[in-house]
N, C-alpha and C positions, 0 to 999 in steps of 0.2 A: 659571400658566404662560400660558394664552391671554391674560389681562389684560396680561401684560408684552409679549407680541407685538403686541398691540393698540396699547399705548402706543409701541412702537418703530415700528410702522407709520405712526402719526399723526405722530410726531416727523420721520420721513423725509418724509412727505407735506408737513409744514409747512416743512421745509427745502427741498423741491423748489419749492414754491410762492414762497417768499422768493427762490430763485435765478430763477425764471421772471419774477417781478415786477421784479427788477433787470435782466434781459434786457430785458424790455418798456421798462422806464424808459430804458434806454440807447438804445433806438431812438425814444424819445417826443420828439424834436425833428424839425423838418422837415429840418434839414441831415444829421442821422444817418441818418434813413430814405432820403434822397437818396442817402446814401453807400452804404448797404446795397443799394439798387436797382441802383446803378452797378457795384458789386463782384459782385453776381450776374449782371448782364448782362456781365461779362467773365470769369465763371467758365469754366474752372478756372484759367486763367492769372493772374487778378487784374490790378491796376494798381499802378504806381509812384505815390508821393504827387504828383509833379508832374502827372501825367496825371489824377489825381483833382481836384486844385486847378484845372487848366485847364478841365476839363469842368464843374465846379460853380461856379467862380469864388468860392471861399472863401479868405480870407486864410490865409496859411500857419500862423500861430500858432494861429488858430481851428480850422484843419483838423486840426492836430496834437492838440489838445484833444479833438476829436470822435472821432478814430481812437484815441487812448488809452482813451477811455470805452467804445468798442465792443470794443476788445481786451481790456480788464480784465474785461468781462462774457463772455468767450468767443465773441463774435459775429464777430469777424475774426481772421485770423491774419497775422503779419508774418514776412518773412524778409529778410535783408540781401543785397542783390546788389551788391557793389563799394561804391559810395558811395551807392546808392539803397535804399529800403525798398520792398518789394513787398508790398501787402496783398491779402488774398484773404478772401472770405466764408467762414465756418465753416459749411458746409452740414449738418454733423453736429448742431451746436448748434441751427441753425434747424429741422432735422427733429425735433429732441427737443422744441422748444418748440411746434411744431405738432401733434406727437403728443399732448402734454399736453392742448392745446385740443380736439383731435379726440376723444380718450377721453371727455372731458366732455359735448361737444355731440352726439357720434354714436353713442357706444355705452352711456353711462350713461342718458342721459334721452331719447335719440332726437329732440332738437331739430332736427337735420338728418339728411338720409339720406346715408350715405357716397358714394353715386353723385353727389350734388350737389357734395360737395367735390371729387371728382375731376373733374367737369364745369368747375367754376371754375378748375382748374389747367391745363386745356388752352387 
């Protein structure tokens, strides 16, 4: 019974790691990281596509590709407002991925002190 639980936990962990790897990969280009920064700076109201495009000077087809990749990985959310699409950063997903990193570096092996992480965020 314990062996089955351990296998189940390992599978869940492997699935989580794959999910987080995909999320990091989605943010792994300069343009997508800039989009995430911009949407976080506009949180919680977010921005419509035209505002993002104007701010970052990214061609619309390229921007659409980047936003789709971020949305597919759950990093941004989109809602339609009349003829506009408004994008917002999915702060819950970002918190989840940061907690994943935090649990490894600050609780499991003590590579960083929790107060150092808090200080960085201020």
